[in-house]
C-alpha positions in Angstrom: 108.3 59.3 141.5 107.7 58.3 137.8 107.6 61.9 136.6 110.5 64.3 137.5 110.7 67.7 136.4 114.3 69.5 135.7 114.2 73.3 134.8 117.2 74.3 133.2 119.0 77.2 132.2 122.0 75.1 131.1 124.1 76.2 134.1 126.7 74.6 136.2 123.6 74.3 139.1 121.1 73.3 136.6 123.3 70.3 135.3 123.9 69.4 139.0 120.4 69.0 139.4 119.9 67.2 136.1 122.5 64.6 137.3 120.8 64.0 140.7 117.7 63.4 138.5 119.1 60.9 136.2 119.9 59.0 139.1 116.6 58.8 140.4 115.3 58.3 137.2 117.5 55.3 136.4 116.5 53.7 139.9 113.0 54.4 139.7 112.4 54.1 136.1 111.1 57.3 135.7 111.0 59.8 133.1 112.7 63.3 133.0 110.9 66.3 131.5 113.8 68.8 131.0 112.2 72.6 130.8 114.1 75.3 129.6 111.9 78.9 129.6 112.3 81.7 127.1 111.3 84.7 129.1 110.5 87.0 126.1 108.3 90.2 126.0 104.5 89.1 125.9 104.0 90.8 122.5 106.7 89.0 121.0 105.5 85.3 122.5 102.0 86.2 121.1 103.7 86.8 117.7 105.5 83.9 117.9 102.9 81.7 118.9 101.3 82.4 115.8 104.1 81.0 113.8 105.6 84.2 113.3 109.3 84.5 111.4 110.3 87.0 114.7 114.1 86.6 114.3 114.7 87.1 118.0 112.4 84.3 119.0 113.8 82.2 116.4 117.5 82.6 117.3 116.6 81.9 120.9 114.4 78.7 120.1 117.7 77.4 117.8 119.9 78.1 120.5 117.9 76.6 123.0 117.6 73.4 121.2 121.6 73.5 120.3 122.1 73.4 124.0 119.4 70.6 124.9 121.4 68.3 121.9 125.0 69.1 123.9 123.0 68.5 127.6 121.5 65.0 126.3 124.8 63.8 125.3 126.0 63.2 128.5 126.6 59.6 129.6 124.5 60.1 132.6 121.4 60.5 130.7 121.9 57.4 128.5 118.8 55.1 128.9 116.8 57.4 130.2 113.4 58.9 128.4 113.7 62.7 128.4 111.2 65.2 127.2 112.7 68.2 125.7 110.5 71.4 126.6 111.3 74.7 125.6 108.2 77.2 126.5 107.8 80.7 126.0 106.4 82.3 129.4 107.3 84.0 132.5 109.8 81.3 134.6 107.9 80.9 137.4 104.3 80.1 135.6 105.8 77.9 133.1 107.4 75.7 135.8 104.4 75.2 137.9 102.2 75.0 134.6 104.6 72.5 133.1 104.4 70.4 136.5 100.5 70.5 136.4 99.9 69.6 132.9 102.3 66.7 132.8 101.5 65.0 136.0 104.8 65.8 137.5 105.8 63.9 140.9 109.0 65.5 142.0 110.8 68.8 140.9 114.5 69.0 141.2 116.2 72.4 140.6 119.8 73.6 141.5 120.9 76.0 143.8 124.4 78.1 144.3 123.5 77.5 148.0 125.4 80.2 150.3 125.5 82.8 147.6 122.2 83.9 148.3 118.3 82.9 147.2 118.8 85.4 144.5 121.7 83.5 142.7 119.6 80.4 142.7 118.7 79.0 139.2 116.7 81.5 137.5 117.1 84.2 140.1 113.8 84.7 142.5 111.6 82.8 140.5 112.6 79.7 142.6 111.6 80.9 145.8 108.1 81.1 144.1 108.5 77.4 142.8 109.8 76.4 146.1 107.1 78.2 148.2 104.0 77.2 145.8 104.7 74.2 144.2 102.1 71.3 144.5 104.4 68.7 144.5 107.9 68.2 146.6 110.7 70.4 145.2 114.6 69.1 145.8 116.8 71.7 145.8 120.5 70.5 144.9 123.5 72.4 146.4 126.5 70.7 144.9 127.8 68.0 142.5 126.9 64.6 143.7 128.5 61.6 141.8 125.9 59.7 144.1 123.1 60.8 145.4 122.9 58.8 148.6 120.6 59.6 151.3 121.0 57.4 154.5 119.6 60.1 157.1 116.6 62.4 156.2 115.8 65.3 158.6 112.3 66.5 158.8 111.6 69.4 160.8 108.5 70.8 162.0 106.3 71.9 165.1 104.3 69.0 164.4 101.4 71.4 165.1 100.7 73.6 162.3 101.9 71.4 159.4 99.2 69.3 157.6 99.9 65.6 158.0 100.1 65.3 154.4 103.5 66.4 154.4 104.6 63.7 156.6 103.1 61.1 153.9 104.9 62.8 151.1 108.3 62.9 153.3 107.9 59.1 154.1 107.1 58.4 150.5 110.7 60.0 149.7 112.0 58.1 152.5 110.9 54.8 150.9 112.1 55.6 147.7 115.6 56.7 148.8 115.5 53.9 151.5 116.5 56.3 153.9 115.9 56.8 158.0 113.7 59.7 158.7 115.1 61.8 161.8 112.0 63.8 163.2 113.1 66.8 164.5 111.4 69.4 166.6 113.6 72.5 167.7 113.4 74.2 171.1 114.0 77.9 171.0 114.3 80.4 174.5 111.0 82.1 172.9 109.0 79.3 172.0 110.2 76.7 174.8 108.0 73.2 174.9 108.8 70.5 177.2 110.4 67.1 176.1 107.5 65.4 176.9 104.9 67.6 175.3 107.0 67.8 172.0 107.3 63.9 171.8 103.6 63.6 172.4 102.7 66.1 169.8 105.4 64.1 167.5 103.8 60.8 168.0 100.2 62.1 167.3 101.2 63.7 163.8 102.9 60.7 162.5 100.1 58.2 163.9 98.1 56.8 160.6 101.1 56.8 158.4 103.3 53.3 158.6 106.8 54.0 158.8 109.2 52.4 161.2 112.7 53.6 160.3 112.5 56.8 162.3 114.0 58.8 165.3 112.4 61.5 167.4 114.7 64.2 168.7 114.0 67.5 170.5 116.7 69.8 170.0 117.6 73.2 171.7 119.1 76.3 170.1 119.0 79.5 169.7 116.7 79.7 166.5 114.9 77.3 164.6 117.1 77.6 161.5 120.3 77.3 163.8 118.9 74.4 165.2 117.9 72.4 162.1 121.4 73.0 160.3 123.2 72.4 163.8 121.3 69.3 164.3 121.7 68.0 160.5 125.5 68.6 160.7 125.8 66.7 164.1 124.2 63.4 162.5 125.7 64.1 159.0 122.5 64.3 157.2 122.0 63.7 153.6 118.7 65.8 153.0 116.5 68.3 155.2 112.9 68.4 154.8 110.9 71.2 155.4 107.2 72.1 154.5 105.9 75.2 152.5 102.5 77.3 153.0 102.0 79.0 150.0 102.2 82.9 150.4 103.4 82.5 154.1 106.6 81.2 152.7 108.5 78.1 153.5 108.1 76.3 156.9 105.4 78.5 158.2 105.7 76.7 161.8 108.4 79.0 162.2 107.9 82.3 164.3 109.0 84.8 160.8 110.3 83.7 157.7 113.4 81.8 157.7 113.1 80.1 154.1 116.0 82.1 152.2 118.1 81.6 155.0 117.6 77.9 155.4 117.9 76.9 152.1 120.7 79.1 151.2 122.9 78.1 154.4 122.1 74.5 154.4 125.3 72.7 152.9 122.9 69.9 152.1 120.0 69.2 149.7 116.7 70.6 151.1 113.3 69.2 149.9 109.9 71.1 150.2 106.6 70.0 150.6 103.4 72.0 150.4 101.2 71.9 153.3 
């Protein structure tokens, strides 16, 4: 976790994500790449890239740097190496490209939470980033004076997921010094016996050394409700789920619950690409 990307529109939600990223950066001696996208028309972008004196582009660039300066003066960012990036590109494309170009290990983004995924930072682009990013994406819902994760729920069907998602989850758990709660949600329409579910989980985690975990088979009406209810019962600090590109978050679910889970969960959510 040496390189953390934080896309920002300088909103309260983006600042909350940056605050968490700062805590992680200090703990792990990481660098932060703070990215602001100027989503201008393509013809204006082309003109500006050729050092045009385009008034609109110049104005928004200066405004962005002013906001960066104000942001960088916050006390919780002192002592952290921060790379300031302003890019002219479509928001979603710019974030994913920046992550690839800079070898980013983790993307941290802010969210309004229950107000809907369309309200998430920089609109619906966040859904695209969460769904397709090659690296883990941590979605922050609230202000965290101290981002402490003791209990980390990793929900899966432990069948369709790639085992790499679990390896990534273990790496995060070790970094955060957290216990992983391996969660299988049983629903009326997709019932699996406890013995079968436990065997499936043990087969899934085989080959990835990590002792600080529990196994839970939880019954509920839907997978989404099961994840949220179980997380509430144990007081989880973080929920982890998988993404599968065009099929949406957590393709192990029957139907897409990606927006609902990320929107309705009151806890931070981290996603892993299958």
